[in-house]
C-alpha positions, 0 to 999 in steps of 0.5 A: 303774405302776397298776391296769389297766396292761398289763405284760410280765414282763421277769425269768426264774425268778420263777415256775414255769412261767416267765412271762418275756415274757408279758403281765399286767394289774395288778389291785391292789397287794399291801398286807397292812397296809392302809396308804397306799402311794405306790410299791407294791413287789408287785402282784397281776396277771392273766396274759393267757396262762394266765388265772391271777393271781400276785404280781409284784415291780415290778422284774419288770415293764415297762409296755407300755400305760397 
């Protein structure tokens, strides 16, 4: 997973309203400590349905297109 990847939300109940099944584009890792991260856990994403950005756990997302 990296910035620019198109992903599908594969987990229900993570946001209100639910984003399950919607597509998001990864913008960047959420990195409050500004440390080097080999495998970020949280991502800042742009939802393609709503046009709004959110934070998602990597387990909530499935890469559709790199």
